[in-house]
Structures are given as C-alpha cells and as structure tokens.
TORTOR-940734 format. One record per residue (C-alpha): residue number from 1; residue in one letter; x, y, z. Coordinates in Angstrom, 2 decimals, m for minus. Layout:
BEGIN
{nr NUM rest A u X v Y w Z};
...
This chain:
BEGIN
{nr 1 rest M u 6.16 v m33.70 w m48.04};
{nr 2 rest A u 4.07 v m34.98 w m50.93};
{nr 3 rest K u 0.38 v m34.21 w m50.85};
{nr 4 rest P u m2.00 v m37.17 w m50.66};
{nr 5 rest S u m3.34 v m38.20 w m54.06};
{nr 6 rest N u m6.86 v m38.59 w m52.68};
{nr 7 rest P u m8.19 v m35.16 w m51.56};
{nr 8 rest H u m10.92 v m36.79 w m49.46};
{nr 9 rest L u m8.27 v m38.00 w m47.01};
{nr 10 rest R u m8.19 v m34.44 w m45.63};
{nr 11 rest T u m11.98 v m34.14 w m45.36};
{nr 12 rest F u m14.19 v m35.60 w m42.62};
{nr 13 rest T u m17.60 v m35.90 w m44.28};
{nr 14 rest C u m19.42 v m37.79 w m41.52};
{nr 15 rest F u m19.57 v m34.95 w m39.02};
{nr 16 rest P u m23.21 v m33.96 w m39.85};
{nr 17 rest R u m24.26 v m37.56 w m39.15};
{nr 18 rest L u m22.79 v m37.58 w m35.64};
{nr 19 rest P u m25.25 v m37.32 w m32.73};
{nr 20 rest L u m25.94 v m33.70 w m31.78};
{nr 21 rest E u m24.36 v m34.27 w m28.38};
{nr 22 rest L u m21.05 v m35.19 w m29.99};
{nr 23 rest Q u m21.27 v m32.33 w m32.47};
{nr 24 rest R u m21.79 v m29.88 w m29.64};
{nr 25 rest M u m18.84 v m31.33 w m27.74};
{nr 26 rest V u m16.64 v m30.81 w m30.80};
{nr 27 rest W u m17.86 v m27.24 w m31.23};
{nr 28 rest G u m17.16 v m26.64 w m27.55};
{nr 29 rest F u m13.56 v m27.82 w m27.95};
{nr 30 rest A u m13.25 v m25.52 w m30.98};
{nr 31 rest L u m14.05 v m22.34 w m29.04};
{nr 32 rest P u m11.25 v m19.75 w m29.35};
{nr 33 rest A u m8.71 v m19.23 w m26.61};
{nr 34 rest P u m9.27 v m16.28 w m24.26};
{nr 35 rest R u m8.74 v m12.97 w m26.04};
{nr 36 rest T u m7.58 v m9.54 w m24.92};
{nr 37 rest I u m9.81 v m6.83 w m26.34};
{nr 38 rest T u m7.89 v m3.56 w m26.23};
{nr 39 rest I u m9.65 v m0.21 w m26.17};
{nr 40 rest T u m7.79 v 2.83 w m27.51};
{nr 41 rest S u m8.92 v 6.40 w m27.94};
{nr 42 rest T u m8.12 v 9.67 w m29.62};
{nr 43 rest D u m9.79 v 12.96 w m28.84};
{nr 44 rest F u m9.86 v 16.26 w m30.68};
{nr 45 rest T u m11.78 v 19.54 w m30.64};
{nr 46 rest I u m13.76 v 21.30 w m33.36};
{nr 47 rest R u m15.99 v 24.38 w m33.58};
{nr 48 rest D u m19.70 v 23.87 w m34.12};
{nr 49 rest A u m22.00 v 26.16 w m36.12};
{nr 50 rest K u m22.47 v 28.46 w m33.11};
{nr 51 rest G u m18.76 v 28.72 w m32.42};
{nr 52 rest W u m18.82 v 26.43 w m29.40};
{nr 53 rest T u m15.76 v 24.29 w m28.77};
{nr 54 rest V u m16.80 v 20.66 w m29.12};
{nr 55 rest R u m14.61 v 17.79 w m28.05};
{nr 56 rest K u m14.98 v 14.53 w m29.93};
{nr 57 rest Y u m13.85 v 11.15 w m28.68};
{nr 58 rest C u m13.06 v 8.40 w m31.15};
{nr 59 rest V u m12.93 v 5.04 w m29.40};
{nr 60 rest A u m11.33 v 2.09 w m31.19};
{nr 61 rest H u m10.92 v m1.59 w m30.39};
{nr 62 rest N u m9.10 v m4.57 w m31.87};
{nr 63 rest A u m12.01 v m7.03 w m31.91};
{nr 64 rest R u m12.23 v m6.79 w m35.68};
{nr 65 rest S u m13.46 v m10.33 w m36.35};
{nr 66 rest V u m16.47 v m12.14 w m34.91};
{nr 67 rest P u m15.66 v m15.57 w m33.43};
{nr 68 rest S u m15.94 v m17.96 w m36.36};
{nr 69 rest L u m18.15 v m20.48 w m34.54};
{nr 70 rest L u m20.93 v m17.91 w m34.61};
{nr 71 rest H u m21.02 v m18.29 w m38.39};
{nr 72 rest A u m20.10 v m21.94 w m39.02};
{nr 73 rest C u m23.60 v m23.43 w m38.66};
{nr 74 rest Q u m26.70 v m23.29 w m36.51};
{nr 75 rest E u m25.42 v m25.76 w m33.90};
{nr 76 rest S u m22.00 v m24.09 w m33.59};
{nr 77 rest R u m23.72 v m20.75 w m33.11};
{nr 78 rest K u m25.87 v m22.16 w m30.30};
{nr 79 rest V u m22.74 v m23.40 w m28.56};
{nr 80 rest A u m20.83 v m20.14 w m29.09};
{nr 81 rest L u m23.71 v m17.99 w m27.82};
{nr 82 rest K u m23.44 v m19.72 w m24.45};
{nr 83 rest T u m19.97 v m18.18 w m24.18};
{nr 84 rest Y u m20.03 v m15.00 w m26.26};
{nr 85 rest H u m22.44 v m12.14 w m25.67};
{nr 86 rest L u m22.86 v m8.77 w m27.33};
{nr 87 rest A u m21.30 v m6.24 w m24.98};
{nr 88 rest F u m20.31 v m2.60 w m24.47};
{nr 89 rest G u m22.89 v m1.22 w m26.90};
{nr 90 rest P u m23.30 v 2.19 w m25.17};
{nr 91 rest Q u m19.54 v 2.59 w m24.69};
{nr 92 rest L u m18.89 v 1.74 w m28.36};
{nr 93 rest R u m21.58 v 4.16 w m29.59};
{nr 94 rest G u m24.14 v 1.52 w m30.49};
{nr 95 rest N u m21.68 v m0.95 w m32.05};
{nr 96 rest P u m21.35 v m3.81 w m29.53};
{nr 97 rest I u m18.80 v m6.60 w m29.86};
{nr 98 rest Y u m18.93 v m10.27 w m28.92};
{nr 99 rest F u m17.18 v m10.82 w m25.59};
{nr 100 rest D u m16.61 v m13.78 w m23.27};
{nr 101 rest F u m17.06 v m12.25 w m19.84};
{nr 102 rest Q u m15.59 v m15.26 w m18.03};
{nr 103 rest S u m12.38 v m15.57 w m20.05};
{nr 104 rest D u m11.70 v m12.50 w m22.23};
{nr 105 rest T u m9.78 v m9.53 w m20.86};
{nr 106 rest L u m10.96 v m5.97 w m21.36};
{nr 107 rest C u m7.80 v m3.88 w m21.74};
{nr 108 rest L u m8.04 v m0.09 w m21.54};
{nr 109 rest K u m4.81 v 1.04 w m23.17};
{nr 110 rest D u m4.34 v 4.12 w m20.99};
{nr 111 rest E u m6.23 v 6.61 w m18.85};
{nr 112 rest N u m7.41 v 8.52 w m21.90};
{nr 113 rest A u m8.92 v 5.31 w m23.31};
{nr 114 rest L u m10.63 v 4.62 w m19.99};
{nr 115 rest L u m12.16 v 8.09 w m19.82};
{nr 116 rest S u m13.21 v 8.13 w m23.48};
{nr 117 rest F u m14.71 v 4.65 w m23.21};
{nr 118 rest F u m17.02 v 5.92 w m20.49};
{nr 119 rest G u m17.93 v 9.17 w m22.26};
{nr 120 rest G u m15.17 v 11.61 w m21.35};
{nr 121 rest Y u m14.06 v 13.40 w m18.21};
{nr 122 rest S u m17.41 v 14.90 w m17.23};
{nr 123 rest N u m19.39 v 11.70 w m17.80};
{nr 124 rest F u m16.84 v 9.58 w m15.96};
{nr 125 rest D u m16.80 v 11.97 w m13.01};
{nr 126 rest A u m20.60 v 11.86 w m12.90};
{nr 127 rest T u m21.28 v 8.15 w m13.41};
{nr 128 rest G u m17.94 v 6.31 w m13.31};
{nr 129 rest M u m17.71 v 2.81 w m14.75};
{nr 130 rest V u m21.12 v 1.65 w m15.90};
{nr 131 rest G u m22.80 v m1.19 w m17.76};
{nr 132 rest D u m21.09 v m4.44 w m18.70};
{nr 133 rest A u m17.65 v m3.17 w m17.72};
{nr 134 rest K u m18.73 v m2.75 w m14.11};
{nr 135 rest E u m21.27 v m5.55 w m13.78};
{nr 136 rest K u m19.88 v m8.47 w m15.82};
{nr 137 rest V u m16.20 v m8.17 w m16.73};
{nr 138 rest C u m14.05 v m10.66 w m14.80};
{nr 139 rest H u m10.63 v m9.74 w m16.22};
{nr 140 rest L u m9.62 v m6.10 w m16.58};
{nr 141 rest A u m6.32 v m4.52 w m17.62};
{nr 142 rest I u m5.41 v m0.83 w m17.54};
{nr 143 rest G u m2.28 v 0.64 w m19.07};
{nr 144 rest G u m0.56 v 3.97 w m18.55};
{nr 145 rest F u m0.36 v 5.98 w m15.37};
{nr 146 rest Y u m3.79 v 6.68 w m13.96};
{nr 147 rest G u m3.60 v 8.62 w m10.73};
{nr 148 rest R u m7.16 v 9.94 w m10.59};
{nr 149 rest G u m8.88 v 9.15 w m7.30};
{nr 150 rest K u m12.16 v 8.56 w m9.15};
{nr 151 rest T u m10.56 v 5.71 w m11.09};
{nr 152 rest W u m9.47 v 3.92 w m7.93};
{nr 153 rest D u m12.89 v 4.45 w m6.34};
{nr 154 rest E u m14.54 v 2.84 w m9.36};
{nr 155 rest L u m12.15 v m0.12 w m9.35};
{nr 156 rest G u m13.26 v m0.81 w m5.80};
{nr 157 rest E u m16.88 v m1.09 w m6.99};
{nr 158 rest L u m16.38 v m3.64 w m9.78};
{nr 159 rest E u m18.85 v m6.45 w m9.21};
{nr 160 rest E u m17.38 v m9.55 w m10.89};
{nr 161 rest V u m13.68 v m8.79 w m11.29};
{nr 162 rest K u m11.35 v m11.76 w m10.70};
{nr 163 rest S u m8.08 v m10.34 w m12.00};
{nr 164 rest L u m6.79 v m6.81 w m12.47};
{nr 165 rest I u m3.68 v m6.13 w m14.54};
{nr 166 rest L u m1.94 v m2.81 w m13.99};
{nr 167 rest Q u 0.97 v m1.33 w m15.92};
{nr 168 rest K u 4.12 v m0.80 w m13.90};
{nr 169 rest P u 4.63 v 2.95 w m13.45};
{nr 170 rest R u 7.89 v 4.52 w m14.55};
{nr 171 rest R u 7.84 v 6.68 w m11.44};
{nr 172 rest G u 5.71 v 7.19 w m8.36};
{nr 173 rest S u 5.70 v 3.47 w m7.56};
{nr 174 rest L u 5.30 v 4.11 w m3.81};
{nr 175 rest T u 2.13 v 6.12 w m4.45};
{nr 176 rest M u 0.76 v 3.38 w m6.67};
{nr 177 rest E u 1.52 v 0.73 w m4.06};
{nr 178 rest R u m0.43 v 2.70 w m1.48};
{nr 179 rest K u m3.37 v 3.03 w m3.86};
{nr 180 rest V u m3.31 v m0.72 w m4.52};
{nr 181 rest E u m3.23 v m1.43 w m0.78};
{nr 182 rest A u m6.23 v 0.87 w m0.29};
{nr 183 rest L u m8.02 v m0.90 w m3.15};
{nr 184 rest E u m7.40 v m4.33 w m1.64};
{nr 185 rest T u m8.62 v m3.05 w 1.73};
{nr 186 rest K u m11.84 v m1.84 w 0.10};
{nr 187 rest W u m12.36 v m5.18 w m1.63};
{nr 188 rest L u m11.76 v m7.04 w 1.62};
{nr 189 rest S u m14.24 v m4.80 w 3.44};
{nr 190 rest R u m16.86 v m5.48 w 0.77};
{nr 191 rest M u m16.31 v m9.23 w 0.99};
{nr 192 rest E u m16.57 v m9.23 w 4.78};
{nr 193 rest Q u m19.73 v m7.13 w 4.68};
{nr 194 rest E u m21.30 v m9.41 w 2.07};
{nr 195 rest N u m20.48 v m12.47 w 4.15};
{nr 196 rest F u m21.97 v m10.79 w 7.22};
{nr 197 rest D u m25.17 v m9.91 w 5.34};
{nr 198 rest H u m25.62 v m13.53 w 4.20};
{nr 199 rest Q u m24.40 v m15.47 w 7.21};
{nr 200 rest G u m27.87 v m16.76 w 8.18};
{nr 201 rest P u m30.06 v m16.46 w 11.31};
{nr 202 rest A u m28.78 v m15.36 w 14.69};
{nr 203 rest E u m27.51 v m17.91 w 17.20};
{nr 204 rest G u m30.33 v m19.76 w 18.91};
{nr 205 rest A u m32.83 v m19.20 w 16.13};
{nr 206 rest S u m34.38 v m22.12 w 14.28};
{nr 207 rest T u m32.35 v m23.19 w 11.26};
{nr 208 rest I u m34.78 v m25.74 w 9.84};
{nr 209 rest G u m35.24 v m25.08 w 6.15};
{nr 210 rest V u m33.05 v m21.97 w 6.33};
{nr 211 rest Q u m29.98 v m21.65 w 4.12};
{nr 212 rest A u m27.80 v m18.57 w 3.72};
{nr 213 rest E u m27.74 v m17.05 w 0.27};
{nr 214 rest P u m24.51 v m17.59 w m1.69};
{nr 215 rest N u m21.93 v m14.85 w m1.51};
{nr 216 rest R u m22.18 v m12.66 w m4.62};
{nr 217 rest V u m18.97 v m10.71 w m4.08};
{nr 218 rest F u m15.64 v m12.31 w m5.01};
{nr 219 rest K u m16.96 v m15.86 w m4.84};
{nr 220 rest K u m13.45 v m17.35 w m4.94};
{nr 221 rest G u m11.61 v m14.81 w m2.84};
{nr 222 rest L u m10.16 v m11.40 w m3.52};
{nr 223 rest P u m9.26 v m10.46 w m7.11};
{nr 224 rest E u m5.68 v m11.04 w m8.18};
{nr 225 rest I u m3.64 v m7.94 w m8.98};
{nr 226 rest M u m0.78 v m8.34 w m11.46};
{nr 227 rest W u 1.83 v m5.85 w m12.66};
{nr 228 rest F u 2.82 v m5.89 w m16.34};
{nr 229 rest T u 5.40 v m3.82 w m18.15};
{nr 230 rest E u 4.18 v m1.77 w m21.09};
{nr 231 rest A u 5.74 v m4.26 w m23.51};
{nr 232 rest K u 4.14 v m7.27 w m21.82};
{nr 233 rest L u 0.76 v m5.57 w m21.74};
{nr 234 rest R u 1.08 v m4.79 w m25.44};
{nr 235 rest Q u 1.96 v m8.42 w m26.18};
{nr 236 rest K u m1.10 v m9.62 w m24.29};
{nr 237 rest S u m3.35 v m7.78 w m26.70};
{nr 238 rest N u m4.30 v m9.72 w m29.81};
{nr 239 rest R u m3.14 v m8.42 w m33.16};
{nr 240 rest E u m6.40 v m7.91 w m35.00};
{nr 241 rest R u m6.90 v m4.76 w m37.02};
{nr 242 rest V u m8.25 v m1.79 w m35.09};
{nr 243 rest S u m11.92 v m0.94 w m35.60};
{nr 244 rest R u m13.27 v 2.49 w m34.75};
{nr 245 rest A u m16.55 v 3.44 w m33.15};
{nr 246 rest P u m18.37 v 6.62 w m34.21};
{nr 247 rest P u m17.09 v 9.75 w m32.46};
{nr 248 rest L u m18.83 v 10.95 w m29.33};
{nr 249 rest Q u m19.45 v 14.69 w m29.13};
{nr 250 rest Q u m19.19 v 16.58 w m25.90};
{nr 251 rest R u m19.40 v 20.32 w m25.38};
{nr 252 rest T u m16.67 v 21.88 w m23.29};
{nr 253 rest S u m16.69 v 25.26 w m21.70};
C-alpha cells in the first residue's frame, strides 16, 4: 500500500484544543489492558566475614516498563494515577512497581517465589502475606506445587481477592482438592460472619436513620478459583524483560 503523500494525514493536531473532559475520556480509553505481573526468585548462600552462612534471595519481576500514559503528558498522568499505584515496595526491596489492583494479576511463579517475595521461610512463617498483596490485590495466581499449611491459611485471610488461579498439580490432586474445599469453607465462614456483624439492629429495635454498613468481605460473592496448566499460566504472564530487585540477606543457622 502506498504511503500518503501528505504526512499530516496521519497526525491529529487538534487534540490539545479539545475540552479537558474529552481529552480525559480519550486517555481513559487508552489505558493498557490488564497485565499479569509475574514474580520469580532465586536464592543462594554465601559466607559472611564471620563465617556465618547467609542466604540471599533475589526477587525478580517482569514489569519492566512503566505504563506509557504516566509519561505522555500531565493530563494523561492524572488519569493513569487513578488506576495505577506504586505497590509492593517492601517486597521488592524498596523498588515498587506501578500496579492496577482492580485489574492486574499478581502471579507468584512457584512456592519459592512466594516465600522469597515475603522475605523467606522464617519471615513468611512469622508474618505470612503482608502489605499490598494481602490488603489490595484482587487477582492472584500461584504456580508450582505449594503444600505448606501456612500458605493455605494465608490465602484464607486475603482481604480483597476476587479470583485465585492455581496451577494444576502433576500429582496429589485429591489432596489439593481437599485444601481448596477447606479454603472455600473458610472464605464462606468469613463472609457469613461479616454479614452477621453488619446486619443492623435486633428485631423490634427502632430502625429510623439506621443503615447497616456495607459488607467489606467479598462484596460480590466468594472468590473464583481457576485451575491452569503450567503452560497456560506461563502464557498469561506478559513478555516484558525480567527486572531484578536487590538481594535480601537472611542469616540461617
């Protein structure tokens, strides 16, 4: 196909003169599609100056680029900042990434990535899932076989989760099914308790001017659990170049 002789036919020069409301609508339509931010990890041990064995965790992610609307202009940035927020700073050793908590998926590649993301075995056993991952993430994916009871306990305490993607196990599927059933039971119990706590005054009491607080747990029902194969989970992840966070040191006995 021949290129147009007039290069201005490919350029819309009137955009800055549009009303701000229209500009913001255009920027809103230009927001990126939901992403899958995959967390990977490698760990290794070294000897410190005193001869202690020190384990280092190197956490990496594939959110190499910042959403372009954050850099296009001042108005596009205002629109983008309503969707994207700096997140996971402590888990990424002080190097947060922009994340859309309502649409993006946080994917922990395997159990080692999960543990390293939260500071290693000892830290995870002590504090579990913390910060944005527990309080704000709506879509979570976990790969690999993760049979630790602590992991399942923490999944039951996620506050905003709407969907949970799990990797199909190569073996032990019956055990995993039982764990999932126990997880769903825990979620259901939380939802029922939250509804009970916010159901309003007792029967016979005055209801004038009284309104029950909105349910904060699973506002639209129980989270959806989906099973992905390893290949499908890998395809879900975007293909940006891996970026590494500074290693985390942890002394082991």
